[in-house]
N, C-alpha and C positions, 0 to 999 in steps of 0.2 A: 361910426358906420352902423346902420341899422340892418336887422335881419330882413327887412322889407325893401331894402335898396336893390336896384338892378345893377349887377356887377358885370365887368367885361365878358366873363365866361358864362354868364347865365343866359338861358333862353328868354326871349322877349315875351312880355304879356302872359306870364304864368304866375300862379300863386306860390306862396312860401312852401306849402305842402308839396305842390307839384315839383318845385325845384329840388326839395330834399329827397322826394321819393324817386325821381327819375334820373338823378345824377348817377352815371354808370359806376359800378363797382370798379375798383382798381383791378387790373388783370393780375393773374398769378405771376409772382416774381420768377424770373428766369432761374431754372435749376431746382425749383422746389419739388416738382414731381407729383403734384396732386391735381385732381380734376378741377375744372372751373366751378362745378356744382359744390364740391366740398369746400373750396376756397370761399365762395360766396356764402355758404352756410355758416362758416365761422364768423363772418362779418354781418350776418343778419341781425337786426335789433332784437329779435325774439331769442336768439342764442345768448346774448349778453344779459338780457332781461331775466331769462330762466336761471342762469348761474347766479346772478346777483341777488335775486329774490330768494332762491333756496338758501343761499349763504346767510342772508339777514335773518330769515326765519329760524335757521338752525342755530345761529348765534344767540338769538333771543330765547329759544327753547333751552339751550345749554345754560345760559345765565339764570333763567327762571328756576331750572332744576337745582342749580347750585344754591340759589337763595333759599329754596324750600328745604333742601336736605342738608345744608351746611357744607363746609369745605370738604372736597373729595380727596381721595388718595392721589399721590403723585405717581401715576403709572409709569411715566417716563423714567423717573429716578429709580423705581423698583424693578424695572424690566430692562435687561441688557439689550435685547433686540430693539426695543423702542428708542433707547438712548442712542444706539448706533445709527438708527434710521434718522433721528433728529439731527445728528452730526452730519450725516450724508446730505440731508436736505439743505442745511445751512452752507455747507462747503460747496455744494452744487450751485446754489444761487449766488454765492460769492464769486465763483469762477465765471459763471454765465454773465453776471453783471459786469465783471471786468472785461470780458470779451466784447460785450455790447458797447460799453463806454469807449474802449479804444477803437473799435471799428467805426462807430459813428463819428468820433472826434477826427479820425484820419480822413474820412469822407468830407466832413464839414470844413476842415482846415484846407484841404485841397481846393474845394469849391470856392471858399471865401478868398483864397489867395488868387485864384483865377479872376474873380470879379474885381479885386483891388488892382491887379496888374492891368486889367483892361480899361478901367475907368476911375481909378482912385477912390475917393470917398463915395462918389455916385455909383461906381461899379460895385463897391462893397455893399451899398444899400440894395442894389439890384440883386446881388447874391443872397442877401438877408431875406428878401421877399420871394425868392424863387428857389430856395433849397428843394431839390427834387426828391419826391418819394421814391423815385426810381432813377438813381444816378446812372448816366451812360457808362456801360461796362468798359468801353474803350479808355475811359479816363482813369478808372481804378480797377483794373482787371484782377488784382490780387486780393480784393476785398469782396465780401458778400454784398449783394445789392442792398441799398438802403431800404427799399420796400420790404425785403425779406427780414431785415433786422428789426424794423418797426413792427411788423406783423408778429414776429416771435416775442417781442417785448410786450405786445398787447396780450398774447396768450399767457405770458408769464404772470400777468396780473391776476388771471384766474387761478393759476397754480399757487400763487402766494397766499391764498386762503388757508393753505396748510399751516401757516403760522398760527392761525386761530385754533385749528384742530389741536396743535401742540399745546396751546394754553389750556384747552379743555382737558386734554389728557393729563396735564399737570395739576388739575383741580383748581385752576385759576379762572377768574372772570375775564371775558373778552371785553375790553373797554370800548366806549363809544368812539374814541379816537381811532382805534384799530378797525372796527367794523365799518365806520364811515369811510376811512381811508381806502380800505380794500374794495368796497363796493363802488365807490366813486371812481377809483382808478380804472376799473374795468370799463366804465362808461366813457371816460375821457379819452382813454387810449383807443377804444372802439371808434369814437367819432373822428379822431385824428386820422386813423388809418382808413376808415370807410370813406371819408370825404377828402382824402389826400391833402390834409392841412399841413402846410409848411412848419408852423410853430412846434408841432409835435416832435419833430426831429431834434430840435434844440433842447426842449424840456426833457425828452427821454434820455439824451446823453448826460445831462446833469443828474437826473434821477438815478441813472445807472452808476455814476460815480459814488453817490451817497450810499446806494445799496451795496456796492462792493465793500465799503467800510463797515456798514451795519452788519452784514452777514459774516464778515470776517470776525467781528467782535462776538457775534452769536456762536460762531464755531469755537472761538477760544473759551467761551463759557461752557460749552459742551465738553471741552477737554479739561474742565475744572481749573482753567487758568484765569486768574483774577484780572478783570479789565479795570484800570484805574478810573476813579470817579471823574477826573478831569477829561479823560478820553470819551466817556459817555456824554459828558456835557458838551464837548466839542462836536460830537456826532449830532446831538439834538440841535445845536446851533447851525450846523451845516444843513440839516433838514429844513429848518425854518428859513434859512437864507435862500435855499434853492426854491422854496415855495413862493417867497416874496419876489425874488428875481423872476421866477417863472410867470407870476401874475403880471408884473410890470412889462415883461417882454411880450406876453400875449396881448396885453392892452395896446402896446405900441403897434401891433399888426393891424389894428383897426383904424389907426390914424395916419400911419406913415404912407407916403406915396413914393414912387421911384420912376426913373427914366429907363425903359428897356434898352434904349440905344446906347446907354453907358456900358452895357455888358453884352455885346452882340452874340457871344457864345453861351449866354445863359440858357439853362434848361427851361423849356416852355412850361408855364403853369399847367397843372393837371386837373382835368375834370374826371379822372378815373383811368383813362387809357394811357399806358406808359410808353408805347413805342415812339411816339412823337417827341418825347422828352429828350431824346438824344439829338433832336434837331435844334439848331441854334435859332435865335430870334431872327437873325438876318438872312437865313437861308431861304431860298425861294422854292424849295421842294414842296410838292403837294402830296407826299406820301401819307396815306391815312394812318391814324393811330392804330386802328384795328379794322380788318376787312370783314370780320365776322358780322353776320346780319343781326346778331344779338343786340348790337348797339344802334342799329339803324332806326329803332323805334324811339330812341332817346332824342329829346329836343335839344340836347347839348351839342356843342361842336365835337365832331368825331374825326377830324383830321388836323394835321399840323398847320396846314395852310389857313384854315378857317380860324384857328386859335391865334395865329400871327395877325390875321386880318382884324380880329376882334380887339387885340391889344393895340394895333396900329390906329384903329378908329377911336378907341378910348383915349389914347395918347394925343391924337390930333385935336380932340375936343377939350383936352385939359392941359394945354401948354407942354405937351410931350411927356406927361406923367400919368401913371395908372395906379390904382389902389394896390396896396401890398398884398391883400387877399383878394383873389379873383373870382370866387364863386360863393354863392349863399351857403352851400354845404360846408365850406371851409370856415365861413364866418360863424355858422352854427357851432362848429367844433370849438372855435375860440371862445365864444360866449359860454359854452358848457364848462370849459376849463376855468374861466373866470369865476363863474358861480360856484363851482366845486372848491376852488382854492381858498376863497374867503373864509368859510367856516372851518376848513382844515387848518388854516393859519391860526385862527383863534384857539382851536383845540390843542394845537401843538404848543402855543405860547402858554396856555393854562398848564399843560403837562410840564413844560420847562420850569415854570415858577413853582409848581407844586413839588417837583422832583428835586430841584437843586436849591430852592430857597424856602421850602416848607410853607409856601403860600397856599391858602384855601379860601374860598369865598366866605365861609363861616368865620374864619379867623379875622379876615378883613372886616367883616361886619361887626364882630365883637370889639375890635379896636376902635371903630367909629362910634360905637355905643358908649365907650368909656369916657 
């Protein structure tokens, strides 16, 4: 699937840039309590660009200063207040990641079970392709909305740069792996939330599981409890596995198609406005997603009836099947994740070989020369 394809939820006869620029922002998740302006500011590309660029320049400056002046003092080890703050940081991210993982998994398990019960394997595929950014509250009233969980997870990627600050305070170098990982994660999560891309929910749930274990180990280290080498190796293996699995699943979204009729109560694909997501594919309601005139200027579908009509037209033209990803914005988010993950996998594999097997490019070159 190309970025230049016209997908069921795209406006007709518009350029790639117009599609990306005019796709409406997702609406504020129910119960968040912030204004539309603040919500959209957090999802504006300039916001994530500013944070990521400042982070990269700050890391480069800190590494250059360390190279020029030599190893610095370990301020965390020397200062009780800093060491306590580092422990609190790691414990907080461990607990937060656990909450995120279990909340998302419970949402996803419920939704996939519904799809499977409705249409077997075809219903499961329909659920896979239509995981809602905003799950209908009536289905899971005891859980936070998926859109809110995903947005908080996106914000957490900005907060996680504190990991690099901690390394600098310890007098250590911030590796290319860590700086690329943190900066890239901000952009990929931004794209997933901004363009309501279904794959982001699956990847975020796996990432939250890995981060729960990672920050748990970091917390143990802060308490001066030794983490076994085998446990560290297992964690790195988990990280690489979730990246490879995430890449494969993201790629599958570009090639898989599904039958909407196999899961009549599936959540409608989103182009940003969440209200219609509670409407089933089969319902004949014409209730608009959002009545606010803010969206009246968008060339995208702005009501549940037109989304259902677009899906029905696409299905009729393709033997009852539609693409797994319904908008160019969501396809852009998938491609961005694919491009980000490949170098990250390479960096993690290099780290794994170097840390647990003592491999370095220089040593490998020396062996070949012998």
